[in-house]
TORTI-843833 format. One record per atom (N, C-alpha, C): residue in three letters; atom name; x, y, z. Coordinates in Angstrom, 1 decimal, m for minus. Atoms other than C-alpha are relative to their C-alpha. Layout:
BEGIN
SITE; ala; CA; X; Y; Z $
...
This chain:
BEGIN
SITE; unk; N; 0.8; m1.2; 0.0 $
SITE; unk; CA; 0.0; 0.0; 0.0 $
SITE; unk; C; 0.9; 1.2; 0.0 $
SITE; unk; N; m0.8; m1.2; 0.1 $
SITE; unk; CA; 1.4; 3.4; m1.0 $
SITE; unk; C; 0.0; 0.8; 1.3 $
SITE; unk; N; 0.0; m0.9; m1.1 $
SITE; unk; CA; 2.5; 5.8; 1.8 $
SITE; unk; C; m0.3; 1.4; m0.4 $
SITE; unk; N; 0.2; m1.4; 0.5 $
SITE; unk; CA; 2.4; 9.0; m0.3 $
SITE; unk; C; m0.5; m0.1; m1.5 $
SITE; unk; N; 0.6; 0.0; 1.4 $
SITE; unk; CA; 0.2; 9.5; m3.4 $
SITE; unk; C; 0.0; 1.4; m0.5 $
SITE; unk; N; 0.0; m1.4; 0.6 $
SITE; unk; CA; 0.7; 12.5; m5.7 $
SITE; unk; C; m1.1; 0.1; m1.0 $
SITE; unk; N; 1.1; m0.2; 0.9 $
SITE; unk; CA; m2.3; 13.9; m7.4 $
SITE; unk; C; 0.2; 1.4; m0.6 $
SITE; unk; N; m0.1; m1.3; 0.6 $
SITE; unk; CA; m1.5; 16.7; m9.9 $
SITE; unk; C; m1.4; 0.6; m0.2 $
SITE; unk; N; 1.4; m0.7; 0.1 $
SITE; unk; CA; m4.5; 19.2; m9.9 $
SITE; unk; C; 0.1; 1.2; m0.8 $
SITE; unk; N; 0.1; m1.2; 0.8 $
SITE; unk; CA; m5.5; 21.9; m12.3 $
SITE; unk; C; m1.3; 0.7; 0.0 $
SITE; unk; N; 1.3; m0.6; m0.1 $
SITE; unk; CA; m9.0; 22.7; m11.4 $
SITE; unk; C; m1.0; m0.6; m0.9 $
SITE; unk; N; 0.9; 0.7; 0.9 $
SITE; unk; CA; m10.5; 20.5; m14.1 $
SITE; unk; C; m0.9; m1.0; 0.7 $
SITE; unk; N; 0.8; 1.1; m0.6 $
SITE; unk; CA; m13.3; 18.0; m13.4 $
SITE; unk; C; 0.8; m1.3; 0.1 $
SITE; unk; N; m0.8; 1.3; 0.0 $
SITE; unk; CA; m10.8; 15.2; m14.3 $
SITE; unk; C; 1.0; 0.0; 1.1 $
SITE; unk; N; m0.9; 0.1; m1.2 $
SITE; unk; CA; m8.3; 16.3; m11.7 $
SITE; unk; C; m0.7; m0.1; 1.3 $
SITE; unk; N; 0.9; 0.2; m1.2 $
SITE; unk; CA; m11.1; 16.5; m9.1 $
SITE; unk; C; m0.3; m1.4; 0.1 $
SITE; unk; N; 0.3; 1.4; 0.0 $
SITE; unk; CA; m12.1; 13.0; m10.1 $
SITE; unk; C; 1.2; m0.8; 0.4 $
SITE; unk; N; m1.2; 0.8; m0.4 $
SITE; unk; CA; m8.5; 11.8; m9.8 $
SITE; unk; C; 0.3; 0.2; 1.5 $
SITE; unk; N; m0.2; m0.2; m1.4 $
SITE; unk; CA; m8.3; 13.4; m6.3 $
SITE; unk; C; m1.0; m0.8; 0.8 $
SITE; unk; N; 1.0; 0.8; m0.7 $
SITE; unk; CA; m11.5; 11.7; m5.2 $
SITE; unk; C; 0.4; m1.5; m0.1 $
SITE; unk; N; m0.4; 1.4; 0.2 $
SITE; unk; CA; m10.2; 8.4; m6.6 $
SITE; unk; C; 1.1; m0.3; 1.0 $
SITE; unk; N; m1.2; 0.3; m0.9 $
SITE; unk; CA; m6.9; 8.7; m4.6 $
SITE; unk; C; m0.5; 0.0; 1.4 $
SITE; unk; N; 0.5; 0.0; m1.4 $
SITE; unk; CA; m8.8; 9.6; m1.4 $
SITE; unk; C; m0.8; m1.2; 0.3 $
SITE; unk; N; 0.8; 1.2; m0.2 $
SITE; unk; CA; m11.1; 6.7; m1.8 $
SITE; unk; C; 0.8; m1.3; 0.0 $
SITE; unk; N; m0.8; 1.3; 0.2 $
SITE; unk; CA; m8.6; 4.0; m3.0 $
SITE; unk; C; 1.2; m0.1; 0.9 $
SITE; unk; N; m1.2; 0.0; m0.8 $
SITE; unk; CA; m5.7; 5.0; m0.7 $
SITE; unk; C; m0.3; 0.6; 1.3 $
SITE; unk; N; 0.5; m0.7; m1.2 $
SITE; unk; CA; m7.3; 5.7; 2.7 $
SITE; unk; C; 1.1; 0.2; 1.0 $
SITE; unk; N; m1.0; m0.1; m1.0 $
SITE; unk; CA; m4.1; 5.2; 4.7 $
SITE; unk; C; 1.2; 0.9; m0.5 $
SITE; unk; N; m1.1; m0.8; 0.6 $
SITE; unk; CA; m1.8; 7.2; 2.3 $
SITE; unk; C; m0.1; 1.5; 0.3 $
SITE; unk; N; 0.0; m1.5; 0.0 $
SITE; unk; CA; m0.8; 10.8; 2.6 $
SITE; unk; C; m0.2; 0.4; m1.5 $
SITE; unk; N; 0.4; m0.5; 1.3 $
SITE; unk; CA; m2.3; 12.6; m0.4 $
SITE; unk; C; 0.6; 1.4; m0.2 $
SITE; unk; N; m0.6; m1.3; 0.3 $
SITE; unk; CA; m0.3; 15.4; m2.0 $
SITE; unk; C; m0.6; 0.6; m1.3 $
SITE; unk; N; 0.6; m0.6; 1.2 $
SITE; unk; CA; m2.2; 17.7; m4.4 $
SITE; unk; C; 1.1; 1.1; m0.5 $
SITE; unk; N; m1.1; m0.9; 0.6 $
SITE; unk; CA; 0.3; 19.5; m6.7 $
SITE; unk; C; m0.5; 0.7; m1.2 $
SITE; unk; N; 0.5; m0.8; 1.1 $
SITE; unk; CA; m0.5; 22.3; m9.0 $
SITE; unk; C; 1.2; 0.7; m0.7 $
SITE; unk; N; m1.1; m0.7; 0.7 $
SITE; unk; CA; 1.9; 23.5; m11.7 $
SITE; unk; C; m0.6; 1.0; m0.9 $
SITE; unk; N; 0.5; m1.2; 0.9 $
SITE; unk; CA; 1.3; 26.9; m13.3 $
SITE; unk; C; 0.9; 0.0; m1.2 $
SITE; unk; N; m0.6; 0.0; 1.3 $
SITE; unk; CA; 2.2; 26.5; m16.9 $
SITE; unk; C; 0.1; 1.3; m0.6 $
SITE; unk; N; m0.1; m1.3; 0.6 $
SITE; unk; CA; 3.6; 29.7; m18.3 $
SITE; unk; C; m0.6; 0.1; m1.4 $
SITE; unk; N; 0.6; m0.1; 1.3 $
SITE; unk; CA; 2.3; 28.8; m21.7 $
SITE; unk; C; m1.4; m0.5; m0.1 $
SITE; unk; N; 1.4; 0.3; 0.0 $
SITE; unk; CA; m1.2; 27.8; m20.7 $
SITE; unk; C; m0.8; 1.2; m0.3 $
SITE; unk; N; 0.8; m1.2; 0.4 $
SITE; unk; CA; m3.6; 30.1; m22.4 $
SITE; unk; C; m0.9; 0.5; 1.1 $
SITE; unk; N; 0.9; m0.5; m1.0 $
SITE; unk; CA; m5.9; 30.3; m19.4 $
SITE; unk; C; 0.6; 1.1; 0.9 $
SITE; unk; N; m0.7; m1.0; m0.9 $
SITE; unk; CA; m3.3; 32.2; m17.3 $
SITE; unk; C; 0.2; 1.2; m0.8 $
SITE; unk; N; m0.2; m1.2; 0.8 $
SITE; unk; CA; m2.4; 34.5; m20.2 $
SITE; unk; C; m1.2; 0.8; m0.3 $
SITE; unk; N; 1.2; m0.7; 0.4 $
SITE; unk; CA; m5.9; 35.3; m21.3 $
SITE; unk; C; m0.6; 0.7; 1.1 $
SITE; unk; N; 0.7; m0.6; m1.2 $
SITE; unk; CA; m7.2; 36.1; m17.8 $
SITE; unk; C; 0.9; 1.0; 0.7 $
SITE; unk; N; m0.9; m0.9; m0.8 $
SITE; unk; CA; m4.1; 37.8; m16.4 $
SITE; unk; C; 0.6; 1.2; m0.8 $
SITE; unk; N; m0.6; m1.0; 0.8 $
SITE; unk; CA; m3.0; 39.9; m19.3 $
SITE; unk; C; m1.0; 0.9; m0.6 $
SITE; unk; N; 1.1; m0.9; 0.5 $
SITE; unk; CA; m5.0; 43.0; m20.0 $
SITE; unk; C; 0.2; 0.4; m1.5 $
SITE; unk; N; m0.3; m0.4; 1.4 $
SITE; unk; CA; m3.3; 43.7; m23.3 $
SITE; unk; C; 1.1; m0.8; m0.6 $
SITE; unk; N; m1.1; 0.8; 0.6 $
SITE; unk; CA; m1.2; 41.7; m25.7 $
SITE; unk; C; 1.3; 0.8; m0.1 $
SITE; unk; N; m1.2; m0.9; 0.2 $
SITE; unk; CA; 1.1; 44.7; m25.9 $
SITE; unk; C; 0.7; 0.3; 1.3 $
SITE; unk; N; m0.6; m0.2; m1.4 $
SITE; unk; CA; 1.8; 44.8; m22.1 $
SITE; unk; C; m0.1; m1.3; 0.7 $
SITE; unk; N; 0.1; 1.3; m0.7 $
SITE; unk; CA; 2.5; 41.2; m21.0 $
SITE; unk; C; 0.2; 0.2; 1.5 $
SITE; unk; N; 0.0; m0.2; m1.4 $
SITE; unk; CA; 1.9; 40.9; m17.3 $
SITE; unk; C; 0.9; m1.1; 0.7 $
SITE; unk; N; m0.8; 1.1; m0.6 $
SITE; unk; CA; 4.1; 37.8; m16.8 $
SITE; unk; C; 1.1; 0.6; 0.8 $
SITE; unk; N; m1.1; m0.5; m0.8 $
SITE; unk; CA; 6.4; 38.5; m14.0 $
SITE; unk; C; m0.3; 1.2; 0.8 $
SITE; unk; N; 0.4; m1.2; m0.7 $
SITE; unk; CA; 4.6; 41.6; m12.8 $
SITE; unk; C; m0.7; m0.4; 1.3 $
SITE; unk; N; 0.7; 0.3; m1.3 $
SITE; unk; CA; 3.1; 41.9; m9.3 $
SITE; unk; C; m1.4; m0.4; m0.3 $
SITE; unk; N; 1.4; 0.3; 0.3 $
SITE; unk; CA; m0.4; 41.8; m10.9 $
SITE; unk; C; m0.1; m1.5; m0.4 $
SITE; unk; N; 0.1; 1.4; 0.4 $
SITE; unk; CA; 0.4; 38.5; m12.6 $
SITE; unk; C; 0.2; m1.0; 1.1 $
SITE; unk; N; m0.2; 0.9; m1.1 $
SITE; unk; CA; 1.7; 36.9; m9.5 $
SITE; unk; C; m1.1; 0.0; 1.0 $
SITE; unk; N; 1.2; m0.1; m0.8 $
SITE; unk; CA; m1.3; 38.2; m7.5 $
SITE; unk; C; m1.1; m0.9; m0.6 $
SITE; unk; N; 1.0; 0.8; 0.7 $
SITE; unk; CA; m3.6; 36.7; m10.1 $
SITE; unk; C; 0.2; m1.5; 0.1 $
SITE; unk; N; m0.3; 1.5; m0.1 $
SITE; unk; CA; m1.8; 33.3; m10.1 $
SITE; unk; C; m0.2; m0.5; 1.4 $
SITE; unk; N; 0.2; 0.3; m1.4 $
SITE; unk; CA; m1.8; 33.3; m6.3 $
SITE; unk; C; m1.4; m0.2; 0.4 $
SITE; unk; N; 1.5; 0.0; m0.3 $
SITE; unk; CA; m5.5; 34.0; m6.1 $
SITE; unk; C; m0.6; m1.3; m0.6 $
SITE; unk; N; 0.6; 1.1; 0.7 $
SITE; unk; CA; m6.3; 31.3; m8.6 $
SITE; unk; C; 0.5; m1.3; 0.7 $
SITE; unk; N; m0.5; 1.1; m0.7 $
SITE; unk; CA; m4.0; 28.8; m6.8 $
SITE; unk; C; m0.8; m0.2; 1.3 $
SITE; unk; N; 0.7; 0.1; m1.3 $
SITE; unk; CA; m5.7; 29.6; m3.5 $
SITE; unk; C; m1.4; m0.5; m0.2 $
SITE; unk; N; 1.4; 0.5; 0.3 $
SITE; unk; CA; m9.2; 29.0; m5.0 $
SITE; unk; C; 0.1; m1.5; m0.3 $
SITE; unk; N; m0.1; 1.4; 0.3 $
SITE; unk; CA; m8.0; 25.7; m6.4 $
SITE; unk; C; 0.3; m0.9; 1.3 $
SITE; unk; N; m0.3; 0.7; m1.2 $
SITE; unk; CA; m6.5; 24.6; m3.1 $
SITE; unk; C; m1.2; 0.0; 1.0 $
SITE; unk; N; 1.2; 0.0; m0.8 $
SITE; unk; CA; m9.7; 25.6; m1.3 $
SITE; unk; C; m1.0; m1.1; m0.5 $
SITE; unk; N; 0.8; 1.1; 0.6 $
SITE; unk; CA; m11.6; 23.2; m3.7 $
SITE; unk; C; 0.6; m1.3; 0.4 $
SITE; unk; N; m0.7; 1.3; m0.4 $
SITE; unk; CA; m9.0; 20.5; m2.9 $
SITE; unk; C; m0.4; m0.3; 1.5 $
SITE; unk; N; 0.4; 0.2; m1.4 $
SITE; unk; CA; m9.7; 21.0; 0.8 $
SITE; unk; C; m1.4; m0.4; 0.2 $
SITE; unk; N; 1.4; 0.4; m0.1 $
SITE; unk; CA; m13.4; 20.8; 0.3 $
SITE; unk; C; m0.2; m1.5; m0.4 $
SITE; unk; N; 0.1; 1.4; 0.4 $
SITE; unk; CA; m13.0; 17.5; m1.6 $
SITE; unk; C; 0.5; m0.9; 1.1 $
SITE; unk; N; m0.6; 0.8; m1.0 $
SITE; unk; CA; m10.7; 16.1; 1.1 $
SITE; unk; C; m1.0; m0.1; 1.2 $
SITE; unk; N; 0.9; 0.0; m1.2 $
SITE; unk; CA; m13.3; 17.1; 3.8 $
SITE; unk; C; m1.1; m1.0; m0.2 $
SITE; unk; N; 1.1; 1.0; 0.3 $
SITE; unk; CA; m15.9; 14.9; 2.0 $
SITE; unk; C; 0.4; m1.4; 0.4 $
SITE; unk; N; m0.6; 1.3; m0.3 $
SITE; unk; CA; m13.6; 12.0; 2.9 $
SITE; unk; C; 0.6; 0.0; 1.5 $
SITE; unk; N; m0.6; m0.2; m1.3 $
SITE; unk; CA; m12.7; 13.3; 6.4 $
SITE; unk; C; 1.5; m0.1; 0.0 $
SITE; unk; N; m1.4; 0.1; 0.2 $
SITE; unk; CA; m9.2; 13.7; 5.2 $
SITE; unk; C; 0.6; 1.4; m0.2 $
SITE; unk; N; m0.7; m1.2; 0.4 $
SITE; unk; CA; m6.6; 16.4; 4.8 $
SITE; unk; C; 1.0; m0.3; m1.1 $
SITE; unk; N; m0.9; 0.2; 1.1 $
SITE; unk; CA; m4.4; 16.9; 1.8 $
SITE; unk; C; 1.1; 1.0; 0.0 $
SITE; unk; N; m1.1; m0.9; 0.1 $
SITE; unk; CA; m1.0; 18.4; 1.5 $
SITE; unk; C; 0.0; 0.7; m1.3 $
SITE; unk; N; 0.1; m0.7; 1.3 $
SITE; unk; CA; m0.8; 21.1; m1.2 $
SITE; unk; C; 1.4; 0.7; m0.2 $
SITE; unk; N; m1.2; m0.7; 0.4 $
SITE; unk; CA; 2.1; 22.5; m3.1 $
SITE; unk; C; m0.2; 0.5; m1.5 $
SITE; unk; N; 0.1; m0.5; 1.4 $
SITE; unk; CA; 2.6; 24.5; m6.4 $
SITE; unk; C; 1.3; 0.5; m0.4 $
SITE; unk; N; m1.2; m0.6; 0.6 $
SITE; unk; CA; 5.3; 25.6; m8.7 $
SITE; unk; C; m0.4; 0.6; m1.4 $
SITE; unk; N; 0.2; m0.6; 1.3 $
SITE; unk; CA; 5.6; 27.6; m11.9 $
SITE; unk; C; 1.0; m0.7; m1.0 $
SITE; unk; N; m1.0; 0.6; 1.0 $
SITE; unk; CA; 7.1; 25.8; m15.0 $
SITE; unk; C; m0.7; m1.0; m0.9 $
SITE; unk; N; 0.5; 1.1; 0.9 $
SITE; unk; CA; 6.7; 22.8; m17.3 $
SITE; unk; C; m0.7; m1.1; 0.9 $
SITE; unk; N; 0.7; 1.0; m0.8 $
SITE; unk; CA; 4.0; 20.5; m15.8 $
SITE; unk; C; 0.6; m1.4; 0.0 $
SITE; unk; N; m0.6; 1.3; 0.1 $
SITE; unk; CA; 5.5; 17.3; m17.1 $
SITE; unk; C; 1.3; m0.2; 0.8 $
SITE; unk; N; m1.3; 0.0; m0.7 $
SITE; unk; CA; 9.0; 18.0; m15.8 $
SITE; unk; C; m0.2; 0.1; 1.5 $
SITE; unk; N; 0.1; m0.3; m1.4 $
SITE; unk; CA; 7.9; 19.3; m12.5 $
SITE; unk; C; m0.8; m1.1; 0.8 $
SITE; unk; N; 0.7; 1.1; m0.7 $
SITE; unk; CA; 5.4; 16.5; m11.7 $
SITE; unk; C; 1.0; m1.2; 0.2 $
SITE; unk; N; m0.9; 1.1; m0.1 $
SITE; unk; CA; 8.1; 13.9; m12.4 $
SITE; unk; C; 1.1; 0.3; 1.0 $
SITE; unk; N; m0.9; m0.3; m1.0 $
SITE; unk; CA; 10.6; 15.8; m10.3 $
SITE; unk; C; m0.6; m0.1; 1.4 $
SITE; unk; N; 0.6; 0.0; m1.3 $
SITE; unk; CA; 8.2; 16.2; m7.5 $
SITE; unk; C; m0.2; m1.5; 0.5 $
SITE; unk; N; 0.1; 1.4; m0.4 $
SITE; unk; CA; 7.5; 12.4; m7.5 $
SITE; unk; C; 1.3; m0.6; 0.5 $
SITE; unk; N; m1.3; 0.5; m0.4 $
SITE; unk; CA; 11.2; 11.7; m7.3 $
SITE; unk; C; 0.5; 0.6; 1.3 $
SITE; unk; N; m0.5; m0.7; m1.1 $
SITE; unk; CA; 12.1; 14.4; m4.8 $
SITE; unk; C; m0.7; m0.2; 1.3 $
SITE; unk; N; 0.9; 0.1; m1.2 $
SITE; unk; CA; 9.2; 13.9; m2.4 $
SITE; unk; C; m0.3; m1.5; 0.4 $
SITE; unk; N; 0.1; 1.4; m0.4 $
SITE; unk; CA; 9.5; 10.1; m2.2 $
SITE; unk; C; m1.4; m0.5; m0.2 $
SITE; unk; N; 1.3; 0.4; 0.3 $
SITE; unk; CA; 6.1; 9.5; m3.8 $
SITE; unk; C; 0.0; m1.4; m0.4 $
SITE; unk; N; 0.1; 1.4; 0.3 $
SITE; unk; CA; 4.9; 5.9; m4.0 $
SITE; unk; C; m0.9; m0.3; m1.2 $
SITE; unk; N; 1.0; 0.3; 1.0 $
SITE; unk; CA; 2.1; 6.3; m6.5 $
SITE; unk; C; m0.5; 1.4; m0.5 $
SITE; unk; N; 0.5; m1.2; 0.6 $
SITE; unk; CA; 0.7; 9.0; m8.9 $
SITE; unk; C; m1.4; m0.3; m0.5 $
SITE; unk; N; 1.4; 0.2; 0.5 $
SITE; unk; CA; m3.0; 9.4; m9.7 $
SITE; unk; C; m0.3; 1.3; m0.7 $
SITE; unk; N; 0.3; m1.2; 0.8 $
SITE; unk; CA; m3.9; 11.8; m12.5 $
SITE; unk; C; m1.1; m0.2; m1.0 $
SITE; unk; N; 1.1; 0.0; 1.0 $
SITE; unk; CA; m6.7; 12.7; m14.9 $
SITE; unk; C; 0.6; 0.1; m1.4 $
SITE; unk; N; m0.4; m0.1; 1.4 $
SITE; unk; CA; m6.4; 12.3; m18.6 $
SITE; unk; C; m1.2; 0.6; m0.8 $
SITE; unk; N; 1.1; m0.7; 0.8 $
SITE; unk; CA; m8.3; 14.6; m21.0 $
SITE; unk; C; m0.4; m0.8; m1.2 $
SITE; unk; N; 0.4; 0.9; 1.1 $
SITE; unk; CA; m8.3; 11.9; m23.7 $
SITE; unk; C; 0.1; 0.7; m1.4 $
SITE; unk; N; m0.2; m0.6; 1.3 $
SITE; unk; CA; m7.0; 14.1; m26.5 $
SITE; unk; C; 0.6; m1.0; m0.9 $
SITE; unk; N; m0.6; 0.9; 1.0 $
SITE; unk; CA; m6.2; 12.3; m29.7 $
SITE; unk; C; 0.4; 0.7; m1.2 $
SITE; unk; N; m0.3; m0.5; 1.3 $
SITE; unk; CA; m4.8; 12.9; m33.1 $
SITE; unk; C; 0.7; 1.3; 0.1 $
SITE; unk; N; m0.6; m1.3; 0.2 $
SITE; unk; CA; m4.0; 16.5; m34.0 $
SITE; unk; C; 0.1; 0.8; 1.4 $
SITE; unk; N; 0.0; m0.7; m1.2 $
SITE; unk; CA; m4.9; 17.9; m30.6 $
SITE; unk; C; 1.1; m0.5; 0.9 $
SITE; unk; N; m1.1; 0.6; m0.8 $
SITE; unk; CA; m2.5; 15.5; m28.8 $
SITE; unk; C; 1.4; 0.4; m0.6 $
SITE; unk; N; m1.3; m0.4; 0.6 $
SITE; unk; CA; 0.3; 16.3; m31.3 $
SITE; unk; C; 0.3; 1.5; 0.2 $
SITE; unk; N; m0.2; m1.5; m0.2 $
SITE; unk; CA; m0.2; 20.1; m30.9 $
SITE; unk; C; 0.2; 0.3; 1.5 $
SITE; unk; N; 0.0; m0.3; m1.4 $
SITE; unk; CA; m0.8; 20.2; m27.1 $
SITE; unk; C; 0.9; m0.9; 0.8 $
SITE; unk; N; m0.8; 1.0; m0.8 $
SITE; unk; CA; 1.2; 17.2; m26.0 $
SITE; unk; C; m0.9; m0.7; 1.0 $
SITE; unk; N; 0.7; 0.7; m1.0 $
SITE; unk; CA; 0.1; 15.0; m23.2 $
SITE; unk; C; 0.8; m0.2; 1.2 $
SITE; unk; N; m0.7; 0.1; m1.2 $
SITE; unk; CA; 1.3; 15.5; m19.7 $
SITE; unk; C; m0.2; m1.4; 0.6 $
SITE; unk; N; 0.3; 1.3; m0.6 $
SITE; unk; CA; m0.4; 12.3; m18.6 $
SITE; unk; C; 0.8; m1.1; m0.8 $
SITE; unk; N; m0.8; 1.0; 0.7 $
SITE; unk; CA; 1.2; 10.3; m21.4 $
SITE; unk; C; 1.4; m0.1; 0.3 $
SITE; unk; N; m1.5; m0.1; m0.3 $
SITE; unk; CA; 4.7; 11.5; m20.6 $
SITE; unk; C; 0.2; m0.5; 1.4 $
SITE; unk; N; m0.2; 0.4; m1.4 $
SITE; unk; CA; 4.2; 11.0; m16.8 $
SITE; unk; C; m0.1; m1.5; 0.0 $
SITE; unk; N; 0.2; 1.5; m0.1 $
SITE; unk; CA; 2.9; 7.4; m17.4 $
SITE; unk; C; 1.3; m0.7; m0.5 $
SITE; unk; N; m1.2; 0.7; 0.6 $
SITE; unk; CA; 6.0; 6.6; m19.6 $
SITE; unk; C; 1.2; 0.2; 0.9 $
SITE; unk; N; m1.2; m0.3; m0.7 $
SITE; unk; CA; 8.6; 8.2; m17.3 $
SITE; unk; C; 0.0; 0.0; 1.5 $
SITE; unk; N; 0.1; 0.0; m1.5 $
SITE; unk; CA; 7.3; 8.0; m13.8 $
SITE; unk; C; 0.8; m1.1; 0.6 $
SITE; unk; N; m0.8; 1.0; m0.8 $
SITE; unk; CA; 9.6; 6.2; m11.3 $
SITE; unk; C; m0.9; m0.9; 0.9 $
SITE; unk; N; 1.0; 0.7; m0.9 $
SITE; unk; CA; 6.4; 4.8; m9.5 $
SITE; unk; C; m1.2; m0.4; m0.8 $
SITE; unk; N; 1.2; 0.4; 0.7 $
SITE; unk; CA; 3.1; 3.2; m10.5 $
SITE; unk; C; m0.9; 1.3; m0.2 $
SITE; unk; N; 0.9; m1.1; 0.3 $
SITE; unk; CA; 0.6; 5.6; m12.1 $
SITE; unk; C; m1.4; m0.6; m0.3 $
SITE; unk; N; 1.4; 0.3; 0.3 $
SITE; unk; CA; m3.2; 5.4; m12.1 $
SITE; unk; C; m0.6; 1.2; m0.8 $
SITE; unk; N; 0.6; m1.0; 0.8 $
SITE; unk; CA; m5.0; 7.3; m14.9 $
SITE; unk; C; m1.5; m0.1; 0.1 $
SITE; unk; N; 1.4; 0.0; m0.1 $
SITE; unk; CA; m8.5; 8.4; m14.3 $
SITE; unk; C; m0.6; 0.8; m1.1 $
SITE; unk; N; 0.7; m0.7; 1.1 $
SITE; unk; CA; m10.9; 9.4; m17.1 $
SITE; unk; C; m1.4; 0.4; 0.5 $
């Protein structure tokens, strides 16, 4: 039975489903919800940048926006954990989600990873890549994919 389960979270219904799965299936394990802020994710740029001519990346406003969004996400994580009478450790970083999830798993002595998959295929997968696919292939521990 795993001692520490990593659940990457992004606020999507699939990541919430993955978190619920981990809480239900690993009742004795510590659950770590990990959020990676992808610099190239359109959601952060579209909402945080007032003008394409004045990028906000790196500004106080951008960091405030990202922090508020992260705090809302972790509040949702806490609500889900409360449904199972559990607590969840939370952490976040800014960078490439695939690289950071794999590094977190190795550095934090994670025994298992549970993550959601969007199920992109064909052109969408080729253009956007697949964090889940790469984590499954490269993870140093077992991975459960939730759809």
